[in-house]
Every structure is written in structure tokens, then in C-alpha cells.
C-alpha positions as CSV (number, residue, x, y, z in Angstrom):
1,X,0.0,0.0,0.0
2,X,1.4,3.4,-0.9
3,X,0.3,6.4,1.2
4,X,1.4,9.9,0.9
5,X,2.7,11.2,4.3
6,X,0.1,13.1,6.3
7,X,0.4,16.9,5.9
8,X,2.6,16.8,2.8
9,X,-0.1,17.8,0.4
10,X,-1.3,20.5,2.7
11,X,2.2,22.0,2.8
12,X,2.6,22.0,-0.9
13,X,-0.8,23.7,-1.4
14,X,0.1,26.3,1.2
15,X,3.7,26.8,-0.3
16,X,2.4,27.1,-3.8
17,X,-0.4,29.5,-2.8
18,X,2.1,31.7,-0.9
19,X,4.5,31.8,-4.0
20,X,1.7,32.7,-6.3
21,X,0.5,35.4,-3.9
22,X,4.0,36.9,-3.7
23,X,4.4,37.0,-7.5
24,X,0.9,38.5,-8.0
25,X,1.4,41.1,-5.2
26,X,4.8,42.1,-6.5
27,X,3.6,42.6,-10.0
28,X,0.6,44.6,-8.6
29,X,2.9,46.9,-6.7
30,X,2.2,45.6,-3.3
31,X,5.5,46.8,-2.0
32,X,4.6,46.8,1.6
33,X,3.2,43.3,1.8
34,X,5.7,41.3,-0.2
35,X,8.8,42.0,1.9
36,X,6.9,41.2,5.1
37,X,5.9,37.7,3.6
38,X,9.4,37.2,2.5
39,X,10.8,37.7,5.9
40,X,12.7,34.6,7.1
41,X,10.7,32.7,9.7
42,X,12.4,31.5,12.8
43,X,13.9,28.1,12.4
44,X,14.9,25.5,15.0
45,X,18.2,24.9,13.3
46,X,19.9,21.5,13.4
47,X,22.9,19.8,14.8
48,X,26.4,20.8,14.2
49,X,27.9,18.4,11.7
50,X,31.1,16.5,11.2
51,X,31.6,16.0,7.5
52,X,34.3,14.4,5.5
53,X,35.7,16.3,2.6
54,X,34.5,14.9,-0.7
55,X,37.1,14.0,-3.4
56,X,36.1,17.2,-5.4
57,X,36.4,19.3,-2.2
58,X,39.8,17.8,-1.3
59,X,41.2,18.4,-4.8
60,X,39.7,21.9,-5.0
61,X,41.1,22.9,-1.5
62,X,44.6,21.7,-2.4
63,X,44.5,23.5,-5.8
64,X,43.3,26.7,-4.0
65,X,46.0,26.6,-1.2
66,X,49.0,25.4,-3.2
67,X,48.0,25.8,-6.9
68,X,46.3,23.7,-9.5
69,X,49.6,22.3,-10.8
70,X,50.2,20.3,-7.6
71,X,49.5,16.6,-8.4
72,X,47.4,14.4,-6.1
73,X,48.3,10.8,-7.0
74,X,45.6,9.0,-4.9
75,X,42.7,6.7,-5.5
76,X,39.9,7.9,-3.3
77,X,37.5,5.3,-2.0
78,X,34.0,5.3,-3.2
79,X,31.8,8.1,-1.7
80,X,28.8,7.1,0.5
81,X,25.5,8.3,-0.8
82,X,22.7,8.9,1.8
83,X,19.2,10.2,1.2
84,X,20.1,10.7,-2.5
85,X,23.2,12.9,-2.0
86,X,26.9,12.2,-1.4
87,X,26.8,15.6,0.4
88,X,24.7,13.9,3.1
89,X,26.8,10.8,3.1
90,X,29.8,12.8,4.2
91,X,28.3,13.1,7.6
92,X,28.0,9.3,7.9
93,X,31.1,8.0,6.2
94,X,33.9,6.8,8.4
95,X,37.6,6.6,7.6
96,X,38.8,3.2,6.7
97,X,42.3,1.9,6.7
98,X,42.3,2.1,2.9
99,X,41.2,5.7,3.0
100,X,43.9,6.7,5.4
101,X,46.5,5.0,3.3
102,X,45.4,7.0,0.3
103,X,45.2,10.2,2.3
104,X,48.7,9.5,3.5
105,X,49.9,8.8,-0.1
106,X,48.4,12.0,-1.3
107,X,49.8,14.1,1.5
108,X,53.3,12.7,1.1
109,X,53.2,13.5,-2.6
110,X,51.7,17.1,-2.1
111,X,54.3,17.9,0.6
112,X,57.2,16.6,-1.5
113,X,56.3,18.8,-4.4
114,X,55.6,21.9,-2.2
115,X,58.9,21.6,-0.4
116,X,61.0,20.5,-3.5
117,X,64.0,22.5,-4.5
118,X,62.0,23.7,-7.6
119,X,58.9,24.8,-5.7
120,X,59.9,25.8,-2.1
121,X,60.5,29.4,-2.9
122,X,56.8,29.7,-3.8
123,X,55.6,28.4,-0.5
124,X,58.2,28.9,2.2
125,X,57.6,32.6,3.4
126,X,61.3,33.0,4.2
127,X,64.6,31.3,3.6
128,X,66.9,30.0,6.3
129,X,70.6,30.9,6.2
130,X,71.5,27.3,5.8
131,X,69.2,24.3,5.2
132,X,70.9,22.4,8.0
133,X,69.9,25.0,10.6
134,X,66.5,25.0,12.1
135,X,64.8,28.4,11.6
136,X,62.0,28.6,14.3
137,X,60.8,31.9,13.0
138,X,60.5,30.7,9.4
139,X,58.9,27.4,10.5
140,X,56.3,29.4,12.6
141,X,55.3,31.6,9.6
142,X,54.9,28.5,7.5
143,X,52.8,26.6,10.0
144,X,50.6,29.6,10.7
145,X,50.0,30.5,7.1
146,X,49.2,27.0,5.8
147,X,47.7,25.7,9.0
148,X,45.1,28.4,8.8
149,X,44.2,27.6,5.2
150,X,44.1,23.9,5.7
151,X,42.3,23.9,9.0
152,X,40.1,26.7,7.9
153,X,40.6,28.8,11.0
154,X,43.3,30.6,13.0
155,X,45.5,28.1,14.8
156,X,45.6,28.3,18.6
157,X,49.0,29.0,20.2
158,X,49.2,25.4,21.6
159,X,48.5,24.0,18.1
160,X,51.2,26.2,16.6
161,X,53.6,25.2,19.3
162,X,52.9,21.5,18.8
163,X,53.4,21.7,15.1
164,X,56.7,23.5,15.7
165,X,57.8,20.7,18.0
166,X,57.1,18.2,15.3
167,X,59.2,20.3,12.8
168,X,62.0,20.6,15.4
169,X,62.0,16.9,16.1
170,X,62.0,16.1,12.4
171,X,64.9,18.5,11.8
172,X,66.8,16.8,14.6
173,X,66.5,13.5,12.8
174,X,66.8,14.6,9.2
175,X,69.2,17.6,9.6
176,X,67.3,19.4,6.8
177,X,65.0,22.3,7.3
178,X,62.9,21.8,4.2
179,X,62.6,18.1,4.9
180,X,61.4,18.9,8.4
181,X,58.7,21.3,7.0
182,X,57.7,18.6,4.5
183,X,57.2,16.1,7.4
184,X,55.2,18.7,9.3
185,X,53.0,19.4,6.3
186,X,52.2,15.8,5.8
187,X,51.0,15.7,9.4
188,X,48.7,18.6,8.7
189,X,47.3,17.1,5.5
190,X,46.3,13.9,7.3
191,X,45.0,15.7,10.5
192,X,41.2,15.4,11.2
193,X,41.1,19.2,11.2
194,X,41.8,19.1,7.5
195,X,40.1,15.9,6.3
196,X,37.0,16.6,8.3
197,X,34.8,19.6,8.5
198,X,34.4,19.7,12.3
199,X,31.7,22.2,13.1
200,X,32.0,24.3,16.2
201,X,29.2,26.0,18.1
202,X,29.0,29.4,19.8
203,X,26.3,30.7,22.0
204,X,23.7,33.1,20.8
205,X,22.5,34.9,24.0
206,X,19.9,36.9,22.2
207,X,17.8,33.8,21.7
208,X,17.6,31.5,24.7
209,X,17.9,27.9,23.8
210,X,19.4,28.5,20.4
211,X,23.0,28.6,19.2
212,X,24.8,29.1,16.0
213,X,28.0,27.9,14.4
214,X,31.1,29.8,15.4
215,X,32.4,32.3,13.0
216,X,35.1,30.2,11.4
217,X,32.6,27.3,10.9
218,X,30.2,29.7,9.4
219,X,32.9,30.8,6.9
220,X,33.8,27.2,6.1
221,X,30.1,26.2,5.5
222,X,29.6,29.2,3.3
223,X,32.7,28.7,1.3
224,X,32.2,25.0,0.6
225,X,28.6,25.8,-0.4
226,X,29.3,28.6,-2.9
227,X,32.8,27.6,-4.1
228,X,33.2,23.9,-3.3
229,X,36.5,24.8,-1.6
230,X,38.0,26.1,1.7
231,X,37.6,29.7,2.7
232,X,40.2,32.0,1.0
233,X,42.3,34.4,2.9
234,X,39.9,37.3,2.5
235,X,37.0,35.3,4.0
236,X,39.2,33.9,6.8
237,X,40.3,37.4,7.7
238,X,36.6,38.5,7.8
239,X,36.0,35.7,10.3
240,X,39.2,36.4,12.3
241,X,38.4,40.1,12.8
242,X,34.7,39.4,13.5
243,X,33.4,41.5,10.6
244,X,31.6,38.5,9.2
245,X,29.2,38.8,12.1
246,X,27.7,41.9,10.4
247,X,24.9,41.0,7.9
248,X,26.3,43.7,5.4
249,X,29.7,42.0,5.4
250,X,28.2,38.6,5.1
251,X,26.2,39.8,2.1
252,X,29.3,41.3,0.5
253,X,31.2,38.1,0.9
254,X,28.3,36.0,-0.5
255,X,28.2,38.3,-3.6
256,X,32.0,38.1,-3.9
257,X,32.1,34.4,-3.8
258,X,29.1,34.0,-6.2
259,X,30.9,36.3,-8.7
260,X,34.2,34.5,-8.4
261,X,35.6,31.7,-10.6
262,X,34.8,28.9,-8.2
263,X,31.1,29.4,-8.1
264,X,30.3,27.7,-11.3
265,X,32.2,24.7,-10.0
266,X,30.1,24.6,-6.9
267,X,26.9,24.6,-9.0
268,X,28.4,21.8,-11.1
269,X,29.3,19.8,-7.9
270,X,25.7,20.1,-6.7
271,X,24.2,18.9,-9.9
272,X,26.8,16.1,-10.3
273,X,25.7,14.9,-6.9
274,X,21.9,15.3,-7.5
275,X,22.1,13.5,-10.9
276,X,24.2,10.6,-9.4
277,X,27.0,11.0,-12.0
278,X,29.3,9.0,-9.6
279,X,27.4,6.0,-10.9
280,X,29.1,6.4,-14.2
281,X,32.1,4.7,-12.6
282,X,30.3,1.5,-12.7
283,X,28.4,2.0,-16.0
284,X,28.9,-0.8,-18.5
285,X,27.3,-1.4,-21.9
286,X,27.4,-4.5,-24.1
287,X,30.0,-3.7,-26.8
288,X,28.3,-5.8,-29.3
289,X,25.0,-4.0,-28.9
290,X,26.4,-0.6,-28.3
291,X,29.8,-0.3,-30.1
292,X,29.7,3.5,-29.8
293,X,29.9,3.5,-26.1
294,X,33.4,4.1,-24.6
295,X,34.9,6.1,-21.7
296,X,35.0,9.2,-23.9
297,X,31.3,9.1,-24.5
298,X,30.6,8.5,-20.8
299,X,32.7,11.6,-19.9
300,X,31.3,13.8,-22.7
301,X,27.7,12.8,-21.8
302,X,28.2,14.1,-18.2
303,X,29.9,17.2,-19.4
304,X,27.1,17.9,-21.9
305,X,24.5,17.9,-19.2
306,X,26.6,20.0,-16.8
307,X,27.3,22.5,-19.5
308,X,23.7,22.7,-20.5
309,X,22.8,23.3,-16.8
310,X,25.5,26.0,-16.1
311,X,24.9,27.8,-19.4
312,X,21.1,28.0,-18.8
313,X,21.2,28.8,-15.1
314,X,24.3,30.9,-14.7
315,X,25.1,32.4,-18.1
316,X,21.6,32.9,-19.3
317,X,20.1,33.3,-15.8
318,X,17.4,30.9,-16.8
319,X,14.3,29.4,-14.9
320,X,15.2,26.0,-13.4
321,X,12.0,24.4,-14.7
322,X,13.2,25.1,-18.3
323,X,16.0,22.5,-17.9
324,X,13.3,19.9,-18.6
325,X,12.3,21.6,-21.8
326,X,15.4,23.2,-23.3
327,X,16.6,21.8,-26.6
328,X,20.1,23.4,-26.1
329,X,22.7,20.7,-26.8
330,X,26.4,21.3,-26.8
331,X,28.1,18.3,-28.6
332,X,31.3,16.6,-29.3
333,X,32.1,14.3,-32.2
334,X,31.9,11.2,-30.0
335,X,28.4,12.3,-28.7
336,X,27.4,13.2,-32.3
337,X,27.7,9.5,-33.2
338,X,25.3,8.5,-30.4
339,X,22.9,11.4,-31.2
340,X,23.3,10.8,-34.9
341,X,24.0,14.5,-35.4
342,X,27.2,15.5,-37.5
343,X,29.8,17.4,-35.6
344,X,32.6,18.8,-37.8
345,X,34.8,19.8,-34.9
346,X,37.1,17.0,-33.9
347,X,38.5,17.8,-30.5
348,X,36.2,20.6,-29.1
349,X,32.6,21.3,-28.1
350,X,30.1,22.6,-30.6
351,X,27.1,24.6,-29.6
352,X,23.8,23.5,-31.0
353,X,20.3,22.3,-30.2
354,X,18.1,19.3,-30.7
355,X,15.7,19.5,-33.6
356,X,12.0,19.2,-33.0
357,X,12.1,16.0,-35.2
358,X,14.5,14.3,-32.7
359,X,11.8,14.3,-30.1
360,X,14.5,15.4,-27.5
361,X,13.9,18.2,-25.0
362,X,15.3,18.6,-21.6
363,X,18.1,17.0,-19.6
364,X,16.0,13.9,-19.1
365,X,16.5,13.2,-22.8
366,X,20.3,13.5,-22.6
367,X,22.5,10.4,-23.0
368,X,23.7,11.0,-19.5
369,X,20.3,10.2,-18.0
370,X,19.2,7.7,-20.6
371,X,22.4,5.5,-20.6
372,X,22.9,5.8,-16.8
373,X,19.4,4.5,-16.1
374,X,19.3,1.5,-18.4
375,X,20.6,-2.0,-18.4
376,X,23.9,-3.0,-20.1
377,X,22.0,-4.4,-23.1
378,X,18.7,-2.8,-23.2
379,X,16.7,0.2,-22.1
380,X,14.6,0.2,-18.9
381,X,11.4,2.2,-18.5
382,X,11.3,1.1,-14.9
383,X,14.8,2.4,-14.1
384,X,14.2,5.6,-16.0
385,X,10.8,6.2,-14.3
386,X,12.3,5.4,-10.9
387,X,15.1,7.9,-11.6
388,X,12.6,10.6,-12.7
389,X,10.7,10.3,-9.4
390,X,13.8,10.0,-7.2
391,X,16.1,12.4,-8.7
392,X,13.8,15.1,-9.9
393,X,10.8,14.8,-7.6
394,X,12.4,13.5,-4.3
395,X,10.2,10.5,-4.2
396,X,11.5,7.4,-2.6
397,X,10.9,4.2,-4.6
398,X,11.3,0.9,-2.8
399,X,13.6,-1.8,-4.2
400,X,11.8,-4.8,-5.7
401,X,11.0,-7.8,-3.6
402,X,13.8,-10.4,-3.6
403,X,11.6,-13.2,-5.0
404,X,10.3,-11.5,-8.1
405,X,10.6,-13.4,-11.4
406,X,12.2,-11.2,-14.0
407,X,12.3,-13.8,-16.7
408,X,9.6,-12.3,-18.9
409,X,10.8,-8.7,-18.6
410,X,14.3,-9.6,-19.4
411,X,13.4,-11.5,-22.6
412,X,13.8,-8.7,-25.0
413,X,13.8,-11.0,-28.1
414,X,10.2,-12.3,-27.6
415,X,8.1,-12.0,-30.7
416,X,5.0,-12.3,-28.6
417,X,5.9,-9.3,-26.5
418,X,8.3,-7.3,-28.8
419,X,8.4,-4.0,-26.9
420,X,9.2,-3.0,-23.3
421,X,5.6,-1.8,-22.9
422,X,4.3,-5.3,-23.8
423,X,6.7,-7.0,-21.4
424,X,6.0,-4.6,-18.6
425,X,2.2,-5.0,-19.1
426,X,2.5,-8.7,-18.3
427,X,5.0,-8.2,-15.5
428,X,3.2,-5.4,-13.7
429,X,0.0,-7.5,-13.2
430,X,1.8,-9.4,-10.5
431,X,0.3,-8.3,-7.2
432,X,3.7,-7.6,-5.5
433,X,4.9,-5.6,-8.4
434,X,2.0,-3.6,-9.8
435,X,2.0,-0.8,-7.2
436,X,5.6,0.3,-7.8
437,X,5.4,-0.2,-11.6
438,X,2.2,1.9,-11.7
439,X,4.2,4.8,-10.3
440,X,7.5,4.3,-12.3
441,X,6.7,2.8,-15.7
442,X,4.4,5.4,-17.2
443,X,7.1,8.1,-17.1
444,X,9.8,5.8,-18.3
445,X,7.8,4.4,-21.2
446,X,7.7,8.0,-22.7
447,X,11.5,7.7,-23.2
448,X,11.4,4.3,-25.1
449,X,12.3,6.0,-28.4
450,X,15.8,5.9,-26.9
451,X,17.7,2.6,-26.5
452,X,19.9,1.5,-23.6
453,X,22.6,4.0,-24.8
454,X,20.3,6.8,-25.6
455,X,20.3,6.5,-29.4
456,X,16.9,7.3,-31.1
457,X,14.8,4.6,-32.5
458,X,11.1,4.1,-33.5
459,X,10.9,0.3,-33.4
460,X,11.9,-2.5,-31.2
461,X,12.0,-6.2,-32.5
462,X,10.2,-4.8,-35.6
463,X,7.2,-3.4,-33.7
464,X,6.4,0.3,-33.5
465,X,7.1,1.8,-30.0
466,X,4.3,3.6,-28.2
467,X,5.8,6.6,-26.3
468,X,2.7,7.8,-24.6
469,X,3.2,8.3,-20.9
470,X,1.8,9.8,-17.7
471,X,3.1,11.4,-14.6
472,X,0.6,11.8,-11.6
473,X,-2.4,11.8,-14.0
474,X,-0.8,14.2,-16.4
475,X,-0.7,12.4,-19.8
476,X,1.7,13.2,-22.5
477,X,3.7,11.9,-25.4
478,X,7.5,11.3,-25.8
479,X,10.5,13.0,-24.0
480,X,9.3,16.5,-24.8
481,X,5.9,15.9,-23.3
482,X,7.6,14.3,-20.2
483,X,9.7,17.5,-19.9
484,X,6.6,19.8,-20.0
485,X,5.0,17.6,-17.3
486,X,8.1,17.9,-15.1
487,X,8.5,21.6,-15.6
488,X,4.9,22.1,-14.4
489,X,5.1,19.5,-11.5
490,X,5.1,21.4,-8.1
491,X,7.4,18.8,-6.6
492,X,10.2,19.4,-9.1
493,X,11.0,22.9,-7.7
494,X,10.3,21.9,-4.1
495,X,12.6,18.9,-4.5
496,X,15.4,21.2,-5.7
497,X,15.0,23.4,-2.8
498,X,15.3,20.6,-0.2
499,X,18.2,19.0,-2.2
500,X,20.0,22.3,-2.2
501,X,19.5,22.8,1.5
502,X,20.6,19.3,2.3
503,X,23.6,19.7,0.0
504,X,24.6,22.9,1.9
505,X,24.1,21.5,5.4
506,X,24.9,17.8,5.0
507,X,21.7,16.7,6.7
508,X,18.0,16.4,6.3
509,X,15.9,19.2,7.6
510,X,14.3,18.8,11.0
511,X,10.5,19.2,11.7
512,X,11.3,22.6,13.2
513,X,12.6,23.8,9.9
514,X,9.6,23.2,7.7
515,X,8.4,26.8,7.9
516,X,11.9,27.8,6.8
517,X,11.8,25.3,3.8
518,X,8.5,26.8,2.7
519,X,10.1,30.2,2.9
520,X,12.8,29.1,0.6
521,X,10.2,27.6,-1.8
522,X,8.4,31.0,-1.8
523,X,11.6,32.9,-2.3
524,X,12.7,30.6,-5.1
525,X,9.2,31.1,-6.9
526,X,9.3,34.9,-6.4
527,X,12.8,35.0,-8.0
528,X,11.5,33.2,-11.1
529,X,13.1,29.9,-10.0
530,X,16.6,31.2,-10.5
531,X,19.1,28.9,-8.8
532,X,21.6,31.6,-7.9
533,X,18.8,33.5,-6.0
534,X,18.0,30.3,-4.1
535,X,21.6,29.8,-3.1
536,X,22.0,33.4,-2.1
537,X,18.9,33.2,0.1
538,X,20.3,30.1,1.8
539,X,23.7,31.6,2.3
540,X,22.3,34.8,3.8
541,X,19.7,33.1,6.1
542,X,20.0,32.8,9.8
543,X,18.7,29.2,9.6
544,X,21.8,28.1,7.6
545,X,24.0,28.8,10.6
546,X,21.6,28.1,13.5
547,X,22.2,25.1,15.7
548,X,20.0,23.2,18.1
549,X,22.2,22.5,21.2
550,X,22.8,18.8,21.7
551,X,20.5,18.0,18.7
552,X,20.0,14.4,17.9
553,X,20.5,13.8,14.2
554,X,18.3,10.7,14.4
555,X,15.2,12.9,14.5
556,X,15.9,14.2,11.1
557,X,13.5,13.2,8.3
558,X,14.4,9.5,7.4
559,X,13.3,9.7,3.8
560,X,12.4,12.3,1.3
561,X,9.0,13.7,2.5
562,X,7.4,13.4,-0.9
563,X,7.8,9.7,-1.0
564,X,4.8,8.0,-2.5
565,X,6.2,4.5,-2.0
566,X,6.4,2.4,1.2
567,X,9.5,0.3,1.4
568,X,7.6,-2.4,3.3
């Protein structure tokens, strides 16, 4: 039995009505009412988090601190995904022996390059008279400078002294000042203060019973959200001198970071996470059925979607909902083969768009989506429909029962049931299967004009393919129709809001934050569903930095609230 959680529908109606009222009031000149409605409601806040750096954040941080030319020869272990996001898995992932081994390998390599004879002048803030002599003043400057950048805060006197003791001890053994600094830097790079984002709390006396993150933690949370990397020196200085406490300075820093070169990368990181592109590491296709598939196609497919997203949302300042209907399609020659579109440029990207005849529209018709949510040798309306609901609508779909017989659905050579629709019609009549398939298949069947790689077709086993579909009672035809249905679905935008907040905080929202989430929904709508406006609203909000003292993470929402499936 599939039951919508009590109160969810009411919240959506209330949120949608509020957003519509705001837009109407603003356009009618109701300047006094709209700001009052857009005032941020009080939020309970959530627990301070302990989050492991993702591989992307690790690499970006090293590039920002030491330069993009510093190699990182390590094989990071697979990230943990929780509640649909790696960003949430970072608060649950432990540090295995393998992970520490790889971190140590990376740290040793980075430190060796930074303190090498060719590079040390770039990084050591002073030069000792002779390498064999330990220069405490120079070592202190090195430790304070890079310790602050790596630990993302000002080091306490005891920490500086401890690191100097490490350097002094290493020098006594190695009799080489630079080797001693190298040894010390390795220690900093494997320290929990670098590998983990350990959030600290400070009191907030103005509101009894509530706290907020301390100022360096706020700077760190802000920076990783808007840049995907550690705070730069200017942001750290604003935290150190306390100016970041002022809302005006916070707004200035937010605008500076969003106009900087790292912001696009942060948006890409969010959508890479949301679209589950890490699963491409395991993607395999039968080479006899899909000879065009190779690692280049897999990489270009992801890049095509990310370019489409950032061009539309950031360059063109577009409406998020239009990502489901846009025909924009940057292409490479390898992708051109799959899409059956000529691409004259051999080693570069070519701007273009899908023709109306192709039936393609929206990122759900990209190869990145179609190939990722298919089987190695055939398409899958069920996997695609499941992904539509989970990725774009935040609806939890349960796994199939362990005793289901997939023989019929897997037989894609049957002349009696030549198309996937025919096979699913028989399979979905089974009592234990029909509930889930009723939710997933209608949307996925609209994408059946694309095979397991994403290449267009009109027939399967000689039979014409029916691409009519439906999504929550909205009927349509083909990928373009599915895109229109998604663009108008109220849960598409509310899903993005909650995904973005969870990406930023590393946790699910608590019951005491529901009013704040509805405020974000209304703000997003009033801004024309512009993603930068949503991110700016989160970054400037009190709720983003508020903490419930001794909060229990276990009371966070266990699954996406809009789930229409029951895992039992």
C-alpha cells in the first residue's frame, strides 16, 4: 500500500499559494506586503555536523591553497550516498584503513612537491641561512600560514607550538629544514582538522535555547557551499576580525564568492551529486549491442549535461524548470555519433540544439540520463521512471521484492511481446509488483524512443514503439511531453529546494525547519526559479548557521518527505 505522508499535500498547497500570492502582489505593486511575507521565519536549526571532505572538495582545496599544478596521485575510495546525496553521506562515512592509506599517499606527494627544490620558494615565506639549521621563526610563519588555510581557522597558540615541536623533532633526525617542513606538512594534511569539517558552536545569547555555528565554521560552511573549496584568505580574515558577524559584510562576501571563478564549479558539484553521476564509474554497456559506447562518450555525456545546466542557469540566468524543456545541446564528435548528429569539430565542443524531429527536449533526454538509467544491453522504462521520481521529484521508490521473477521482462527478443511496454504490461500485473510499476513505468515508457545508450529509434524487434506516458495523472507523449510535465510539476521545484539545503548543510531538515523550507520555496518562486537566487537566500539566512544545542541527528527526516512509496 502506498500512502502519501500526512500533511505533505497541505504543505505543498500552502507553499504554492504563498509563492503565487507573492508574484501577484509584487507585479501589482504591493511593495509593503511582499517584503513582510518574504521575511525569514524562525527556524529550529539543526545539529552541528562532522563531515568528511568529498574528493572534489579535497582536490579543490589543495588547488586553492597550493596551486592547480600540484599533483594528487591518490585513488579515493567510493563516496557514500545517503538520502540521494553524497553531500549527506559525508556526515555518515567513516575513515577506513584504505582511505587513510590513500590520504597519506596524497599528503606525502603534495608535501614533497611543495617543499621540493624547484617549488619551495613559492611556499616557504622566508629562507633559512643554511638548510641544515632549524629556523624557528620561518617554521612558525609556514605553520601559521598553511595551517590556517588547511584547518580553515586561526590556529591556537598550543597548536602552533605542537606543530613547531614536530618540525623541530623532524629536523633533529633529518638535519634538513625543508625536509622537516615537509614532514610537518604531511601531518597537517592527514589531520582530522583538514580531512573533516568539524563544526564548532558558539552561544547566541539573544535567543535563549538556540546557538549558531562559530564564525570560522560559518565561513567554512559558506565557502564549501558557494565555491566547493575552503575559505580563501579574505574570508578567513573577515572571520578572524569578526566583521563576518555583520549582515552587510556577510552579504558582501556572499556576492563576492558567487561572482568568483569557483562558483560555477560549486553549481556543477551540486548537480553532479543530484544527478548521481558518480554511478558512471560502474556504468557498462554490451560492446556488441552498443559499439559507440566508450569512456570518452561517458565523460562527454556528463559534461554535456553540466554545460547545459550551467549555461542555462548561470550564463543565461534561466528558470530552473526550463531545464526539462530546453533543446540546447552542446556536442562533441563522440556524442554526435550517439545522437546521430554531424559534428565537424574533432576535439572541441560545438554549440547546438536538438531539432523538433528528434523528439528530444530537456536534460532527461540526454545520454547522461538515458544511458545511466538503463541495463547493459537494453533500455529500462522502470529504471528511468524510478530515476525521474527519485532524482527530480524527491520521491523514494522501494527496491523490488527479492523473490520477483524477471524472466519475462528480461526476454527482449520475444516476438509475442516485442516492446518493453508489452513485457511490462504482463510483469506489472503481479500483485507484489504492480504498485511500484504503476508509479514508475508510465514516465519511463515515454523515453522508449531511446535505446539503452540513448540513441533514437522508432521500433523494437520490428514493432512500433508507443511513447505515450503519464506522470501523476498528467498524460503526454515522448520525451518533450515528459519535460513539460516535469517543468509544471510542483514537486520538481520543491525537490530542488530541499536538495540544495541538504547539500549545503549535509543533513535532512528537521521538523522545526519546515516553515523555513516553505520560505525558501516561496523565495525561489518569487525569484523566477533562479538557482543563484535560491543559493544566495540560503547563504544569507539565519537558519543556515543556526544550531540546536545537543540536537539528535536521528530525529531528522528519514526519507524524502514526498515519498509515494512504502518500502515495506
